[in-house]
C-alpha positions as a printed NumPy array, in Angstrom:
array([[170.583,  86.339,  90.115],
       [171.255,  82.583,  90.277],
       [173.344,  80.915,  92.945],
       [176.095,  80.244,  90.42 ],
       [175.84 ,  83.835,  89.266],
       [176.368,  84.985,  92.857],
       [179.573,  82.927,  93.125],
       [180.845,  84.442,  89.88 ],
       [180.025,  87.966,  91.035],
       [181.952,  87.449,  94.26 ],
       [184.852,  86.057,  92.272],
       [184.823,  89.022,  89.893],
       [185.047,  91.439,  92.821],
       [188.548,  90.13 ,  93.496],
       [189.628,  89.193,  89.992],
       [188.563,  92.534,  88.499],
       [190.832,  94.394,  90.916],
       [193.662,  91.923,  90.348],
       [193.37 ,  92.467,  86.596],
       [193.812,  96.214,  87.087],
       [196.925,  95.579,  89.187],
       [198.31 ,  93.178,  86.584],
       [197.507,  95.656,  83.797],
       [199.641,  98.33 ,  85.455],
       [202.563,  95.917,  85.674],
       [202.02 ,  94.762,  82.081],
       [202.153,  98.328,  80.744],
       [205.516,  98.841,  82.405],
       [207.079,  96.028,  80.387],
       [207.076,  98.422,  77.415],
       [210.305, 100.459,  77.674],
       [208.664, 103.408,  75.92 ],
       [206.267, 103.556,  78.858],
       [208.489, 102.592,  81.777],
       [211.765, 104.385,  80.967],
       [210.341, 107.939,  81.044],
       [208.601, 107.163,  84.339],
       [211.65 , 105.581,  85.956],
       [213.809, 108.535,  84.892],
       [211.426, 111.123,  86.365],
       [211.288, 111.186,  90.2  ],
       [207.867, 112.846,  90.252],
       [206.38 , 110.406,  87.74 ],
       [208.004, 107.491,  89.545],
       [206.519, 108.574,  92.848],
       [203.124, 108.793,  91.173],
       [203.597, 105.28 ,  89.812],
       [204.321, 103.921,  93.292],
       [201.251, 105.695,  94.624],
       [199.115, 104.086,  91.943],
       [200.624, 100.674,  92.727],
       [199.763, 101.144,  96.406],
       [196.202, 102.215,  95.564],
       [195.618,  99.167,  93.386],
       [197.151,  96.844,  95.974],
       [194.841,  98.332,  98.611],
       [191.871,  97.61 ,  96.328],
       [193.015,  94.018,  95.821],
       [193.37 ,  93.406,  99.557],
       [189.999,  94.973, 100.34 ],
       [188.308,  92.931,  97.609],
       [190.021,  89.795,  98.879],
       [188.603,  90.315, 102.361],
       [185.137,  91.175, 101.059],
       [185.081,  88.078,  98.839],
       [185.938,  85.838, 101.794],
       [183.275,  87.373, 104.043],
       [180.582,  87.371, 101.351],
       [181.31 ,  83.819, 100.3  ],
       [181.225,  82.534, 103.858],
       [177.859,  84.236, 104.464],
       [176.563,  82.942, 101.11 ],
       [177.469,  79.358, 101.937],
       [176.   ,  79.519, 105.447],
       [172.789,  81.099, 104.144],
       [172.066,  78.843, 101.171],
       [173.883,  75.61 , 101.999],
       [174.222,  75.581, 105.784],
       [172.   ,  72.472, 105.996],
       [173.951,  70.593, 103.31 ],
       [176.519,  68.857, 105.478],
       [178.284,  67.191, 102.545],
       [178.768,  70.342, 100.475],
       [179.742,  72.399, 103.531],
       [182.332,  69.813, 104.515],
       [183.772,  69.842, 100.982],
       [183.771,  73.635, 101.001],
       [185.55 ,  73.917, 104.352],
       [188.075,  71.232, 103.441],
       [188.88 ,  73.064, 100.221],
       [189.201,  76.386, 102.066],
       [191.597,  74.747, 104.51 ],
       [193.792,  73.222, 101.81 ],
       [193.795,  76.197,  99.422],
       [193.893,  79.136, 101.833],
       [194.337,  78.26 , 105.494],
       [197.509,  76.343, 104.697],
       [198.767,  79.024, 102.285],
       [201.578,  81.324, 103.422],
       [200.625,  83.804, 100.697],
       [197.012,  83.939, 101.862],
       [198.069,  84.439, 105.487],
       [200.435,  87.243, 104.502],
       [197.888,  89.083, 102.363],
       [195.225,  88.81 , 105.052],
       [197.532,  90.349, 107.631],
       [198.855,  92.882, 105.134],
       [195.356,  94.322, 104.983],
       [195.449,  94.699, 108.769],
       [198.888,  96.283, 108.454],
       [197.426,  98.909, 106.123],
       [194.474,  99.52 , 108.438],
       [196.504,  99.842, 111.639],
       [199.991, 100.881, 110.514],
       [200.454, 102.468, 107.093],
       [200.368, 101.803, 103.383],
       [203.139,  99.331, 102.551],
       [206.355, 100.892, 101.288],
       [206.163, 100.   ,  97.594],
       [209.273, 100.085,  95.441],
       [209.805,  99.345,  91.779],
       [212.224,  96.631,  90.725],
       [213.829,  96.451,  87.31 ],
       [215.62 ,  93.469,  85.789],
       [217.392,  93.87 ,  82.449],
       [218.603,  91.411,  79.84 ],
       [220.092,  92.029,  76.419],
       [216.649,  91.877,  74.833],
       [214.091,  92.673,  77.502],
       [213.216,  94.488,  80.68 ],
       [211.056,  93.277,  83.55 ],
       [209.548,  95.867,  85.849],
       [207.682,  94.812,  88.964],
       [206.85 ,  96.001,  92.476],
       [208.27 ,  94.87 ,  95.784],
       [207.637,  95.664,  99.445],
       [210.448,  96.431, 101.866],
       [210.726,  93.57 , 104.333],
       [212.386,  95.817, 106.921],
       [209.437,  98.237, 106.88 ],
       [206.933,  95.387, 107.144],
       [208.756,  93.814, 110.067],
       [208.502,  96.999, 112.124],
       [204.86 ,  96.061, 112.771],
       [204.183,  93.753, 115.703],
       [200.942,  92.407, 114.217],
       [202.497,  89.553, 112.249],
       [202.217,  86.109, 113.752],
       [205.349,  83.992, 114.051],
       [204.718,  82.016, 110.873],
       [204.096,  85.034, 108.659],
       [207.004,  86.961, 110.179],
       [209.305,  84.03 , 109.374],
       [207.872,  83.921, 105.842],
       [208.68 ,  87.614, 105.34 ],
       [212.196,  87.151, 106.714],
       [212.668,  84.199, 104.381],
       [212.26 ,  86.496, 101.373],
       [215.309,  88.526, 102.325],
       [215.213,  92.281, 101.838],
       [212.045,  92.45 ,  99.749],
       [208.712,  90.675,  99.319],
       [207.779,  90.195,  95.615],
       [204.241,  91.45 ,  96.107],
       [203.161,  91.147,  92.466],
       [204.045,  87.448,  92.455],
       [202.308,  86.927,  95.806],
       [199.097,  88.558,  94.587],
       [199.248,  86.597,  91.346],
       [199.656,  83.285,  93.198],
       [196.73 ,  84.012,  95.505],
       [194.472,  85.238,  92.699],
       [195.054,  82.122,  90.607],
       [194.211,  79.85 ,  93.54 ],
       [191.1  ,  81.91 ,  94.359],
       [189.962,  81.838,  90.737],
       [190.306,  78.064,  90.567],
       [188.53 ,  77.705,  93.914],
       [185.589,  79.841,  92.777],
       [185.333,  77.889,  89.534],
       [185.267,  74.65 ,  91.524],
       [182.576,  76.002,  93.863],
       [180.349,  77.177,  91.006],
       [180.747,  73.828,  89.242],
       [180.08 ,  71.902,  92.455],
       [176.902,  73.846,  93.188],
       [175.811,  73.453,  89.585],
       [176.354,  69.705,  89.599],
       [174.558,  69.14 ,  92.882],
       [171.632,  71.511,  92.401],
       [171.227,  71.496,  88.628],
       [167.521,  70.581,  88.779],
       [166.696,  73.297,  91.336],
       [168.716,  75.87 ,  89.423],
       [166.899,  75.024,  86.197],
       [163.512,  75.478,  87.889],
       [164.595,  78.872,  89.242],
       [165.903,  79.898,  85.826],
       [162.633,  78.98 ,  84.109],
       [160.638,  80.864,  86.728],
       [162.802,  83.931,  86.165],
       [162.12 ,  83.736,  82.41 ],
       [158.342,  83.737,  82.853]])
């Protein structure tokens, strides 16, 4: 596996789970799918359980991606001060400064030390369409004392509910763009070495 291939594999670990989460939400936009579920308490409870399972997978994959990528960079590029500085600066601007990233990171700890988040469905109707999504109860989240002051204020700022689907989507898009940048940056800087490795693998 090439270095660029390793970056893409780490990216897919997160993005593959996010796609499954998005696919569940997308299916619910069809009234023939969502209405029977929303009208049946047992089916609706099953839907919320599936949403919680997929969210758990997203958060676990998010954490694994971060840990694997950090180890990957230290192992293969620890001596490249320029690339490591660019990498850390980009991490700081894209993730460290992100309220969504901070919330999702601590949400994983919330699941590990408190409980699965209390998922609820949210429906919005217009004359021609329906939008079904998932939200998390802010009151239930705030019962945990593991939030730092900034993240607690961020939760409070959302009012009664945190729009978890939108939060995951925002984070996943930033992570996808970051991983694309990293793969391109490695490719541009080490193109000659990568080509030699590729030819050796083909022999």
